[in-house]
C-alpha positions, 0 to 999 in steps of 0.5 A: 772398483776405486783405487782406494778399494783396491787397498784390500790387496793380496800378498805377493803369492797371489799376484803370481797367480795369472802366470800359474793359471797360464801354466795350468792352461799349457798343460791342458792343451798339450794333453790332447783333450778336446776343445770342450774338455779343455774349455770346461778346465779353462772355465774352472780356472777362471773361477779359481782366479776370480775367487783367489787373486786380489792384487793391489791394482784392481785393474790387473785382476780384470785384465787377468780375467779378460785375457783368460776368458778370451783364451777360453773363448778361442779354444771353444770357437775352435770346436768344429761345426760338425762337433756342435750338431747333437743336442748334447753338444749344443747344450754343453757348448751353450753352457760353457759359453755362458760360464765363461762370460758369467765370471765377470762381476758386472751383469752380462746379458750374453752369459744368461742368454747362453745359459738359458739356451742350455737350460731349455735344451732337450739334452738337459732331461737326461744329463744330470751334469749339465743340470748341475753345471747350469744350476751352479752357473745360475747360483753365481748369477743369483737366479736362485729360483732357477739354481733350485730347480736345477740342482733338484733335478740333478739331485733326482737323476743322480744323487751321487752329484751332491746337488741336494746339499746345494739345494740346502745351501741356497735354502739356508741362505735365502732363510737368512736373508728372509729373517734378516730383512724381517728383523730390521727393527732390531737393527734401528739402533745400530744405525742410530748414527746414520745421520753422518752419512749426509756429511760424506763427500763423494767427490763425484758427479754422481747425484745422492739418492735413496733406494726409495727413488731407484728403479730396477736395473742399472741406475746410472749417475746416482750414488746411494750412500749407506751403512752397513749394519750386519755381515750375513755369513754363508757357505759360498765363496761369493757374493758377499751379503750385508744389511745395509741401510741408507740415509732414509734408514731404508734397509736392503741387501748388498751384494758385492763380488770381488773383494776379500772377506775382511774388506768391508766391516760392520759399521763402515759407510759405503758410497754405491755408485751406479747401482744395480737394483733387483727385487728378488721374488723367489718362490720354492716348495710353497714359501715365498721370499722377496728381497731388495737386492743390490748387486754391487761390483768392486769397481762401483763403490768406495768404503771407509776408510776412504770416506773421510772421518773414522767409522760411525759407531756400530757394534762390530763383529756380529755375523748371522751364523 
């Protein structure tokens, strides 16, 4: 994230968060819990740190996450080989390893590899907790179809887990994204001054681009200039979603991790550097949804007021309820 974007910083209370997390971790070691149990606790603390710690310097958050992840992996790796032999032990081990890697804001293939191994393990067929936990990790990876399958399987095996509620949350989110993308035309007037994007100087070697020329995956050395048209409210802490249009007034869903909710506002202009582009094709219960989804992380973009003059005109404060 640019130093400017780090201005959406947290209070002094959040700046002390890593210390509190370290103290929590020490208590876990002292309790005599097994390495798998301690790693599970450490993984939960990692995600809490990611979602609640917003220091003024974004590098501080990255360093804190890396340190805590390294500690958690060290505990997991201390598990003796003989305690990784049963199918359930292997599945839990793979799941925890994948979950730890998945805490970082950039796409991490190793995270998906470990989660996929856990998902395919035969133990999953008789363990609703593992179904639920893997589905939760898939949700954060935005692998929504696989997350839906996992939550549904968990709900069938143990209704008390509340996995059916998670299914409804994902379906509700997908319905909102689908509705927003299908209703693009009514937002055309909100993007009427998108021409001001051409005046933006990002002071970077990146070449300006529109989404029409991008390929799926990571697009290095290019920058997509966009205007945030609509904030899409949903039930999860992360990611945050925005309907955004580029210089050609082509619309896409912007997915953002690692920032406070109020950091980006409707009407803001954003410079999306090295964009990671995905097209989500999701089929569930005879419904097919297709989205142009850009996953942008806090280190990869700059937004108003750091792009020059005041925000271009836009109706503020509209959200999808």
